N, C-alpha and C positions, 0 to 999 in steps of 0.2 A: 492303876499306877501308870504314870507317864514315864516313858523311857528317856534315857539321857540323849539318845539320838534325836528324838522329837524336840526336846528342849534346844538342842544345838541347831537344828534346822530352823526353828522359829526365831531364835536369837540371830542367826545369820541373815535371814530374810529381813528382820527388823533393821539391822545395821545397813544392809544393802539398800533398802527402800528409803531410809532416812538420809542416805548420802546424796540423793538426787536433789538438786536445787530447783525451786520453782521460780520461773521468771515470767512475768507478765508485762506486756507492752500496752501502752495506752496511746491511741491516736486521736488527734484533734483536727477538725476541719470545719469549714463553713459551707452551708448548703446554698442553693440559688437565692434564697430569701435573706441570706446573711446571718442565719442562726448558727450558733456554735454547737457542734456535736462532739461527743467523746465515745470511743468504742475500743474494744480489745482487738478489733480487726480493721485494717485500713479500708477505706471505701474503694470500690473498684474503678469508679469513673471520675474521681476528684483527687487533687493533691491534698496531702495531709501532713501533719507535723507529728513526729514521735516525741512524746512527753516523758521525761524522767520524773517519776514520782517518789523515788526511794529516799529523797532527802527532805521533802516538804510534806507535812501532814496538816490536818486540821486539828487544832487543839481540842482535846476531849473535855476539858474544863477550863474555866477562866481563872487567871491569877494576875494580881497587880504587882508590878515591879517598878522600880525607879528607872527612868530613861536617862542614862548618862551619855548617850551617844548624841553628838551635836550634828544634826542633819540640817541642811540648808533651809533657812527660813523658820526653824523651830525654836531657836533660843530666845529671841527678843520679840517684842511687839512689832508687828508689821502692819502694812495696809490691810492685809487679809484679816488680821485680828480686829482692827478697828471696824472693818466691814461687818464682822460678826457681832458688833455692838457689845463689846466687853465680854462676850462669852469666850471661853477657852476654845482655841482652834482644835478641831478633831480631825485626825488623819487616820485612814484605814488602809492597811496593806492587805490585799485580797487576791482572789483568783476567780475566774468564771465558774470553775467546777466546785467551789467551796460553798456548801449549804449554810454553814454557820456565818460566813461573810454576808450572804444574801439576807439572812435573818437580822444581822446587825444593821445593814444598810436600810432595810425596811423599817426597823425601829427608829433610826435617825430621821428618816423621811416623815414617818407618822408623828413624831414628836417635834418636827420642825427644827432639828439640830443640824446646823450647817456642817458639812464635812468635805474633805478632799479625799479622793480615792486614787490609789496607785495599784495597778494590777502587776503582780510579781512575775507573771508570765509574758506580758505584752509591753510593759512600760520599762524603758531604760532606767528611769529614776526609781521605779518600783523595785527592779532587780538590784540596782546599786544600793539603795537604802536598806533593803531586806538583808543584804550581806553585811552592811555596816552595823545593823542592829543585832547581828549574830542570831537571827531568829531561826527557830527550828520548825515552826508551823505557822498557820494562818487561822484566823485573822490576827494581825497585830494592830492594835488601836492605840494611838498616841493622843493624849490630852495634855497639852502643855508639856511639863516635865514628867508626867506620869505615863505609864505604859500598861496596857491590858493585853495579855496573851489570851486569845480566845474571846468569847463574848458571853456575858451574863448581865441581865438588866440591872440587878442590884449592885454588882461590882462596877459596872459602867457608871451608874448614877453616883456611886461613892466617889469616883475620881472626877466626874464631870461637875458635880454640884459643890465639891469641897473648895 
């Protein structure tokens, strides 16, 4: 038989432990060869940038939504669209640390799909457009007036080939 005092102690400890918040910091820096690194500890001998990751995530699954946000150069046919030989312009908003973004860009290259990329961490346009799109995660892929949050080959092909 468990005593009431034991239950009270366990409940008190649970409440006390659950009240602590966990906060992790992520640091980004370039090494001598120009490669980007991420770590939970700042490097000892190099300048680093503290990255806030609490607002931006990688989409776990892909979903198609209409893109009603008018971004510069997206609404009408431009020289870029003509250069892409009547194919729809593909724009990806990504970040260096995003594995799904890397997968999407690799797919575009392998399938000779021309695209423009804007890094939401390093590009002013990328940061600005990401806010205008009211995006919550990456990648965000725009194909004409269609928008794909995340990346999935079938869903991308649905909006790219339509």
